[in-house]
C-alpha positions in Angstrom: 56.9 108.4 -71.4 55.1 109.9 -74.3 56.4 109.1 -77.8 58.8 111.8 -78.9 59.3 113.4 -75.5 62.7 113.6 -73.8 63.7 114.0 -70.2 64.6 117.5 -69.2 66.2 118.9 -66.1 65.5 122.0 -64.2 65.0 123.7 -60.8 61.9 124.2 -58.7 61.4 128.0 -58.6 58.2 128.3 -56.7 55.8 126.0 -54.8 52.2 126.8 -53.9 51.6 124.0 -51.4 48.1 125.1 -50.4 47.0 125.1 -54.0 48.9 122.0 -55.0 51.1 123.3 -57.8 54.5 124.8 -58.6 56.8 126.1 -61.3 60.0 124.6 -62.7 62.7 126.6 -64.5 64.1 124.3 -67.2 67.9 124.4 -67.7 68.8 127.0 -70.3 65.3 128.5 -70.4 64.0 131.9 -69.4 60.4 130.9 -68.7 59.1 128.6 -66.0 56.8 125.6 -66.6 53.7 124.9 -64.5 53.4 121.5 -62.8 50.5 120.1 -60.7 51.1 118.0 -57.6 49.6 115.0 -59.4 52.5 115.2 -61.9 55.1 114.3 -59.2 56.3 110.7 -59.4 55.4 108.7 -56.3 53.2 111.4 -55.0 56.1 113.2 -53.4 54.9 116.8 -53.8 55.1 117.5 -50.0 58.8 116.6 -50.0 59.8 119.1 -52.7 61.7 122.2 -51.9 62.3 125.4 -53.8 65.7 125.3 -55.4 65.7 121.5 -55.7 66.9 119.9 -58.9 64.3 117.8 -60.8 63.9 116.0 -64.1 60.7 116.0 -66.0 59.0 115.7 -69.3 57.3 118.5 -71.2 53.6 117.8 -71.9 50.6 119.7 -73.1 48.5 121.6 -70.6 45.0 120.0 -70.6 43.2 123.2 -69.7 45.1 125.4 -72.3 46.4 123.3 -75.2 48.5 126.2 -76.4 50.7 126.0 -73.3 53.1 123.4 -72.0 53.4 121.9 -68.5 55.9 119.7 -66.7 54.8 116.0 -66.2 56.5 113.0 -64.6 58.4 115.2 -62.3 61.2 113.4 -60.3 63.8 114.6 -57.9 67.4 114.3 -59.2 69.4 112.2 -56.9 72.4 114.1 -55.5 
């Protein structure tokens, strides 16, 4: 975990399986965060489903430093 970051929770809103990315809606937020398939813990991108609850950390987007992205994405055990 990055220093100063905290674990957040949210819901997968959209998956673009063919392109290897998706979007998470953080709890209490109105805008979605991008995440790349490589940000999913254990390489479990293919097992994710839209509407699934996840936890993640908010990190800086490497391509666009003015934007954030979800990193260390993990499915919330239910």
